[in-house]
C-alpha positions in Angstrom: 31.6 -4.6 -16.9 27.8 -5.1 -16.6 26.1 -4.4 -13.3 22.5 -4.9 -14.3 22.1 -7.9 -11.9 24.1 -6.3 -9.0 21.9 -5.4 -6.0 21.6 -1.6 -5.4 23.2 -1.8 -2.0 26.3 -3.3 -3.5 26.3 -0.7 -6.4 26.5 2.0 -3.9 29.3 0.3 -2.1 31.3 -0.1 -5.3 30.6 3.5 -6.2 32.1 4.7 -2.9 35.3 2.7 -3.8 35.4 3.7 -7.5 33.5 7.1 -7.7 34.6 7.7 -11.4 33.5 4.3 -12.8 31.3 5.2 -15.8 29.6 1.8 -15.9 28.5 2.1 -12.2 27.3 5.7 -12.8 25.3 4.7 -15.9 23.7 1.7 -14.1 22.7 3.8 -11.1 21.3 6.6 -13.5 19.3 4.0 -15.2 17.8 2.7 -12.0 16.9 6.2 -10.8 14.8 6.6 -14.0 13.3 3.1 -13.9 10.4 2.5 -11.7 11.2 -1.1 -11.3 14.3 -0.4 -9.4 13.6 2.9 -7.9 12.2 1.5 -4.5 15.2 -0.8 -4.1 17.6 2.0 -4.8 15.9 4.3 -2.5 16.1 1.8 0.2 19.8 1.3 -0.4 20.5 5.0 -0.2 18.4 5.6 3.0 20.2 2.6 4.5 23.6 4.2 3.7 22.5 7.5 5.2 20.9 5.8 8.2 17.5 7.4 7.6 14.1 6.2 6.9 12.3 7.2 3.9 9.6 9.8 4.1 6.2 10.5 2.5 3.8 13.4 2.5 0.5 14.0 0.7 0.1 16.8 -1.9 0.0 19.7 0.5 2.4 18.3 3.2 -0.5 17.9 5.8 -0.2 14.1 6.2 3.3 12.7 6.6 5.0 9.5 7.8 8.4 7.9 7.9 7.9 4.3 6.9 10.6 1.5 7.3 10.4 1.0 3.6 8.8 2.7 0.4 8.3 0.2 -2.4 7.0 0.8 -5.9 5.3 -2.6 -6.9 4.8 -3.2 -10.6 3.1 -6.5 -10.5 0.8 -8.8 -8.4 3.9 -10.7 -7.4 5.4 -7.6 -6.0 2.4 -7.2 -3.7 2.8 -10.8 -2.5 6.4 -10.1 -1.8 5.5 -7.0 0.1 3.0 -9.0 2.3 5.7 -11.6 2.9 8.2 -9.1 4.0 5.7 -7.3 6.2 4.7 -10.7 7.8 8.3 -11.8 8.4 9.3 -8.5 10.0 6.2 -7.8 11.9 5.5 -4.5 10.0 2.3 -2.8 9.1 1.6 -2.4 5.4 -0.4 0.4 3.6 -0.7 1.7 0.1 -0.6 5.3 -0.9 -2.2 6.8 -4.1 -1.3 10.3 -5.5 -1.6 11.9 -2.0 -4.8 13.7 -2.6 -6.4 12.6 0.6 -6.6 15.0 3.5 -7.1 12.4 6.1 -4.8 9.8 7.6 -5.9 6.8 5.5 -2.4 6.4 4.1 0.4 6.9 6.8 2.3 3.9 8.2 5.3 3.1 10.2 5.9 -0.1 8.2 6.0 -0.6 4.4 4.3 2.1 2.2 3.6 1.0 -1.3 3.4 3.5 -4.2 1.2 1.7 -6.8 1.9 4.0 -9.8 4.0 1.3 -11.4 0.9 -1.0 -11.6 -0.8 0.8 -14.6 -1.4 -1.9 -17.2 -4.7 -2.5 -18.9 -5.6 -6.1 -18.3 -7.7 -8.4 -20.5 -11.2 -9.2 -19.9 -11.7 -12.9 -20.6 -15.2 -13.2 -21.9 -15.0 -17.1 -21.7 -15.0 -16.8 -17.8 -18.1 -14.5 -17.6 -21.6 -15.9 -16.9 -22.7 -13.7 -19.7 -19.9 -13.3 -22.3 -21.9 -10.7 -24.1 -21.2 -8.2 -21.3 -17.5 -8.3 -21.9 -17.7 -5.3 -24.4 -18.8 -3.0 -21.6 -16.1 -4.3 -19.0 -12.8 -2.9 -18.6 -10.0 -4.2 -16.4 -6.8 -2.3 -15.1 -4.4 -2.6 -12.4 -5.1 -0.4 -9.4 -2.2 2.2 -9.7 -3.4 3.5 -13.1 -4.4 7.1 -12.8 -7.9 8.3 -13.8 -6.1 10.2 -16.5 -4.6 7.3 -18.0 -7.7 5.3 -17.5 -9.7 7.9 -19.6 -7.1 7.9 -22.3 -7.2 4.0 -22.5 -11.0 4.0 -22.6 -11.2 6.8 -25.2 -8.9 4.8 -27.5 -11.5 2.1 -27.3 -14.5 4.5 -27.8 -15.6 4.0 -24.2 -16.0 6.1 -21.1 -16.5 6.2 -17.4 -20.3 6.9 -16.5 -19.0 9.5 -14.0 -15.9 10.6 -12.3 -14.6 13.2 -9.8 -13.3 16.6 -10.8 -9.6 15.7 -10.7 -8.0 13.0 -12.8 -4.5 12.7 -11.0 -5.8 10.1 -8.5 -5.0 6.4 -8.8 -7.8 4.1 -9.4 -7.3 2.5 -5.9 -7.2 5.8 -4.3 -10.2 7.2 -5.9 -12.3 4.1 -5.5 -11.3 3.0 -1.9 -12.1 6.5 -0.4 -15.4 7.0 -2.2 -14.6 9.6 -4.8 -17.6 10.8 -6.8 -18.8 13.2 -9.4 -22.3 14.8 -9.7 -25.4 13.5 -11.2 -28.4 12.4 -9.1 -28.8 9.2 -11.0 -25.0 8.4 -11.1 -23.2 6.7 -8.2 -19.5 7.2 -7.0 -16.8 5.5 -9.1 -17.0 2.5 -6.7 -20.5 1.8 -8.1 -19.0 1.0 -11.5 -16.8 -1.7 -10.0 -17.9 -5.2 -10.9 -14.9 -7.2 -9.7 -11.7 -6.5 -7.8 -8.6 -8.6 -7.1 -7.1 -8.3 -3.6 -3.9 -9.7 -2.0 -4.7 -10.5 1.6 -2.5 -10.6 4.7 -2.3 -14.3 4.3 -1.1 -14.0 0.8 -4.3 -15.4 -0.6 -5.2 -13.7 -3.9 -9.1 -13.1 -3.9 -11.1 -12.0 -6.8 -14.1 -10.5 -5.0 -17.5 -9.9 -6.5 -21.1 -9.5 -5.4 -23.2 -12.6 -4.8 -24.5 -12.4 -8.3 -21.2 -11.7 -9.7 -20.1 -11.5 -13.3 -17.7 -14.6 -13.2 -18.6 -18.2 -13.7 -17.2 -19.9 -10.6 -16.4 -23.3 -12.1 -14.7 -21.9 -15.2 -12.8 -19.4 -12.9 -11.6 -22.2 -10.6 -10.2 -24.2 -13.5 -8.5 -21.2 -15.1 -7.0 -19.7 -11.9 -6.0 -22.4 -9.5 -3.8 -19.9 -7.5 -6.7 -17.6 -6.8 -10.0 -17.7 -4.8 -13.2 -16.3 -6.2 -15.3 -14.9 -3.4 -18.8 -13.9 -4.6 -20.4 -12.5 -1.5 -22.3 -9.2 -1.0 -20.8 -8.5 2.4 -17.2 -9.0 1.2 -17.6 -7.1 -2.0 -19.6 -4.1 -0.5 -17.2 -3.9 2.4 -13.8 -4.2 0.3 -14.7 -1.9 -2.4 -14.5 1.2 -0.1 -12.3 0.1 2.6 -9.6 2.8 2.8 -6.7 0.2 2.4 -7.8 -1.6 5.6 -8.4 -5.0 4.2 -5.5 -5.8 1.9 -3.8 -4.7 -1.2 -6.0 -4.1 -4.2 -4.2 -5.3 -7.4 -6.9 -4.7 -10.0 -10.4 -3.7 -10.9 -13.0 -4.6 -13.5 -15.3 -1.7 -14.2 -18.5 -1.4 -16.0 -18.1 1.4 -18.7 -20.2 2.8 -21.5 -19.9 4.1 -25.0 -18.0 7.4 -25.3 -20.0 10.4 -25.2 -19.8 14.3 -25.3 -21.0 16.8 -22.7 -21.9 20.5 -23.0 -21.4 22.5 -20.0 -23.0 25.9 -19.0 -22.2 27.9 -15.9 -24.8 30.4 -14.9 -24.8 33.0 -12.1 -27.6 32.9 -9.6 -28.3 33.3 -5.9 -28.9 30.3 -3.5 -32.0 32.1 -2.2 -33.5 32.5 -5.7 -32.7 28.9 -6.7 -34.4 27.5 -3.7 -37.4 29.9 -3.4 -38.6 31.0 -6.7 -41.4 29.3 -8.8 -41.1 27.6 -12.2 -38.5 25.5 -13.8 -35.3 27.3 -12.7 -35.4 25.7 -9.2 -33.3 23.2 -7.5 -35.7 20.3 -7.7 -36.6 21.0 -11.3 -32.9 21.1 -12.4 -32.3 17.6 -10.7 -35.2 15.9 -12.5 -34.7 17.6 -15.9 -34.2 14.7 -18.2 -31.9 16.6 -20.5 -29.4 17.3 -17.6 -26.9 14.6 -16.8 -24.9 16.6 -14.1 -26.1 19.4 -11.9 -23.9 21.3 -9.3 -24.1 24.4 -7.3 -21.1 26.4 -6.1 -22.2 28.7 -3.3 -20.5 31.7 -1.7 -20.7 30.7 2.0 -21.3 34.4 2.8 -24.2 36.5 2.0 -23.7 39.9 0.5 -26.7 42.2 0.5 -28.8 39.3 1.9 -27.9 36.9 -0.9 -25.6 34.1 -1.3 -24.1 34.3 -4.9 -23.8 30.8 -6.7 -23.0 29.3 -9.9 -25.2 26.6 -11.4 -23.1 24.0 -13.4 -25.3 22.3 -16.0 -24.0 19.6 -18.1 -26.1 17.9 -20.9 -25.1 15.1 -23.3 -24.3 16.6 -26.7 -23.3 15.5 -30.1 -19.6 16.1 -31.2 -17.4 17.8 -32.3 -15.7 19.9 -29.6 -16.9 23.6 -29.4 -15.9 26.5 -27.3 -13.6 26.4 -24.3 -14.1 26.7 -20.5 -11.9 29.5 -19.5 -11.2 29.5 -15.7 -11.6 25.9 -14.6 -12.4 26.2 -11.0 -13.3 28.6 -8.1 -9.9 28.5 -6.5 -8.4 29.6 -9.8 -11.1 32.3 -10.0 -9.9 33.5 -6.5 -6.3 33.7 -7.7 -7.7 35.8 -10.7 -9.8 38.0 -8.5 -7.1 38.9 -5.9 -5.3 42.2 -6.6 -1.9 40.5 -5.7 0.5 38.0 -7.1 -0.6 34.3 -6.8 2.1 33.6 -4.2 0.9 36.4 -2.1 -2.8 35.5 -2.1 -2.9 33.7 1.2 -0.9 36.4 2.9 -3.3 39.0 1.5 -6.4 37.1 2.7 -4.8 36.7 6.2 -4.3 40.4 6.4 -7.9 41.3 5.2 -10.0 38.2 6.1 -13.3 40.1 5.9 -12.6 40.6 2.2 -13.2 36.8 1.6 -17.0 37.1 0.8 -16.3 39.7 -1.9 -13.3 37.7 -3.3 -15.4 34.6 -3.6 -18.3 36.4 -5.2 -15.9 37.8 -7.8 -14.3 34.3 -8.3 -17.7 32.9 -9.0 -18.4 35.5 -11.6 -15.2 34.4 -13.5 -16.6 31.0 -13.9 -19.8 32.1 -16.0 -19.5 30.3 -19.3 -21.8 28.6 -21.8 -21.5 26.3 -24.9 -18.4 24.4 -23.9 -18.6 20.9 -25.6 -16.0 18.3 -25.3 -15.4 14.7 -24.5 -17.1 13.7 -21.2 -14.0 13.1 -19.2 -12.5 16.4 -20.3 -15.6 18.3 -19.2 -15.8 16.5 -15.9 -12.2 17.2 -15.1 -11.9 20.7 -13.7 -8.1 20.4 -13.0 -5.8 21.1 -10.2 -4.4 24.5 -9.0 -0.6 24.4 -9.5 0.6 27.6 -7.9 -1.2 27.5 -4.4 -2.2 24.6 -2.3 -5.9 24.0 -1.4 -7.6 21.4 0.9 -11.2 20.5 1.6 -13.6 19.0 4.0 -16.6 17.3 2.4 -20.0 16.5 4.1 -22.7 14.2 3.0 -26.3 15.2 3.4 -29.3 12.9 3.0 -31.1 14.1 -0.2 -33.9 11.5 -0.2 -36.9 13.0 -1.9 -35.1 16.2 -3.1 -36.4 15.8 -6.6 -40.0 16.3 -5.5 -39.5 18.4 -2.3 -36.1 20.1 -1.5 -37.2 21.7 1.8 -35.4 19.3 4.1 -32.1 19.6 2.2 -32.3 23.4 1.8 -33.0 23.7 5.5 -29.8 21.7 6.1 -27.7 23.8 3.7 -29.1 27.0 5.2 -27.9 25.7 8.7 -24.5 25.1 7.2 -24.3 28.6 5.8 -25.5 29.9 9.2 -22.4 28.2 10.9 -20.1 30.0 8.5 -21.9 33.4 9.3 -21.5 32.5 13.1 -17.7 31.7 12.7 -17.1 34.9 10.7 -17.7 36.8 13.9 -14.4 35.4 15.0 -12.9 36.6 11.8 -12.7 33.0 10.6 -13.4 32.8 6.9 -13.5 30.0 4.4 -11.4 31.2 1.4 -13.4 29.1 -1.1 -16.9 28.0 -2.1 -19.3 25.4 -0.9 -19.7 23.0 -3.8 -22.9 21.0 -3.8 -22.9 17.8 -5.9 -25.8 15.3 -6.1 -25.0 11.6 -6.2 -27.2 8.5 -6.5 -27.5 5.9 -3.6 -24.6 3.5 -3.4 -24.4 -0.2 -2.2 -21.0 0.0 -0.7 -21.3 -0.2 3.0 -18.9 2.8 3.8 -19.8 4.8 0.8 -20.8 8.5 1.9 -23.8 7.8 -0.3 -24.6 4.3 1.2 -28.3 3.7 0.9 -29.5 7.0 0.1 -29.5 9.8 -2.7 -26.9 12.2 -1.4 -26.1 15.9 -1.7 -22.2 16.2 -1.1 -21.0 19.6 0.1 -17.3 20.2 -0.4 -15.9 23.0 1.6 -12.8 24.2 -0.3 -10.1 26.2 1.5 -6.7 27.7 0.5 -4.0 26.2 2.7 -2.3 28.7 4.9 -5.4 30.7 5.8 -5.4 31.6 9.5 -7.5 29.2 11.5 -8.7 27.6 8.2 -8.5 24.1 9.5 -9.9 25.1 12.9 -12.9 26.5 10.9 -13.5 23.4 9.0 -13.3 21.3 12.1 -15.8 23.5 14.1 -18.1 23.4 11.1 -17.9 19.5 11.1 -18.7 19.4 14.8 -21.6 21.8 14.5 -23.2 19.9 11.5 -22.3 16.2 12.2 -24.3 15.8 15.4 -25.6 12.4 16.5 -28.7 11.5 14.7 -28.3 14.3 12.0 -27.6 11.8 9.2 -24.6 13.9 8.0 -21.6 11.8 7.0 -18.0 12.8 5.9 -16.1 11.8 2.8 -13.2 9.5 3.8 -10.5 11.2 1.8 -11.7 14.7 3.0 -12.4 14.2 6.7 -9.4 16.0 8.1 -9.1 13.2 10.7 -12.3 14.3 12.5 -14.5 11.2 12.3 -14.3 8.8 15.2 -15.4 5.2 15.6 -18.6 6.1 17.5 -19.5 8.5 14.8 -19.0 5.7 12.1 -21.6 3.6 13.8 -24.0 6.5 13.8 -23.3 7.4 10.2 -23.3 4.0 8.5 -26.1 1.3 9.0 -24.0 -1.6 7.8 -20.8 -0.7 9.6 -21.0 -4.0 11.7 -21.1 -6.0 8.4 -18.1 -4.1 7.2 -16.2 -4.6 10.6 -16.9 -8.3 10.2 -15.2 -8.6 6.8 -12.4 -6.3 8.0 -11.7 -8.6 11.0 -11.4 -11.5 8.6 -9.1 -9.8 6.2 -7.0 -8.0 8.7 -6.8 -10.9 11.3 -3.1 -10.4 11.7 -3.3 -6.6 12.2 -1.0 -6.1 9.2 -3.1 -3.3 7.8 -3.4 -1.5 11.1 -2.6 2.2 10.9 -3.2 5.6 12.5 -6.5 5.6 10.7 -7.7 2.2 12.2 -6.4 3.5 15.6 -8.5 6.7 15.1 -11.6 4.5 14.6 -10.7 2.2 17.4 -10.7 -1.0 15.3 -6.9 -1.8 15.0 -6.5 -5.6 15.5 -4.1 -7.1 18.0 -1.1 -8.4 16.0 -1.0 -12.3 15.9 
């Protein structure tokens, strides 16, 4: 007997009555391994047990128990989810790969896992105002991971202009929270978006673009009668980084570039030397060096002998083929290699001897020294995840306007940040990780951490489980992000510290963002603990 059309709830009822039925067992096994049915089966199981499904981010720091967890595989699935949320009065949110350390994802309603939406979509050149630009455009569903995206682009001899340091995120997760790489002439991933398709709370399907968008309105209307083309700067620059607050992103069209190789060198230095010496080996000179595509500085937040050790990460475009290897990929891995204990005991060891953190971090930075590593761009930019221990981060955004000619102001801000760490160390509170400085071009998205200014992003990495680690990061944020300071916080790495009043102070175009948000979340469907925190949750209609 075939059970392929039988609802999962009925399958489980039948299995209770006939536990040895091989056809039933085979069908349930198939559904467990088939993403299209997994959400329905999970719901049926939880219903049988009288329990709600659960979700947690990659380190278990953000959690929720939604009414339902679904795994959409199509645009129609998103429409169905909106319809269900509307009929039941539930909230609706999308989660990516769970690499946000802020409460942008948790919901009490329907939680969507978009990983099943991972198809490459065609770019129809006939609908573009300039069909010749189609060769540099790439469209994909929003649940595609950066890793898969890079693979698809590589097959077509294309590449992202820039990316973050980890490729496990979904496109929507990376773009919607403002994920970035480094390169003072390169913006966050969101800056490469030319068009996005969004399913709204009214079940309207919008294709949203800037006012001077890539699409011909008349041709689009004829070809897509079930969609609305919205070419409006406020709508586009608001929705591209919106933390899931405005609707369900189905797909993106990105501007990409021909594939290229990078050469990476990692050079040991001191922060004091980099920022005070004369000559070409200075912060400003590295940032304007025309041969350097990416420049990053990873700093020990604690001085040893009066100096903060640092690693300069220098990446230049290079001809193929691949050469050399990177060795240890990131500083957290370096900490594991530098500690005289097994990996599982690292956190316990550092809690017993917190004052050893400065020495361990300096040793870890030394393990990163390397030169002559050449590979495809996306392989060099991806520094990987740490599998055996959990890490988290807070990331701050400093105004770096003018840094290429005079870095004095930025250096003063970073020195103040380092002074906060020195002060907190008096309480035996230590950051078990480096401060990573990345330089990013100004962005047009209204809530991008780089909105309207060249930016220095300072990522404060921390091993999970370090005593008072989160308290340390929160106090650092409070000390640095004062009113009028111009310091912002990365949406995916804010540790739930940013308030609505602070957002007004941080982002000049927040009111324009709010106006679009109120239009697209008029029913309150996309309310969440995140919108509650910002004080912008809409009364449910």
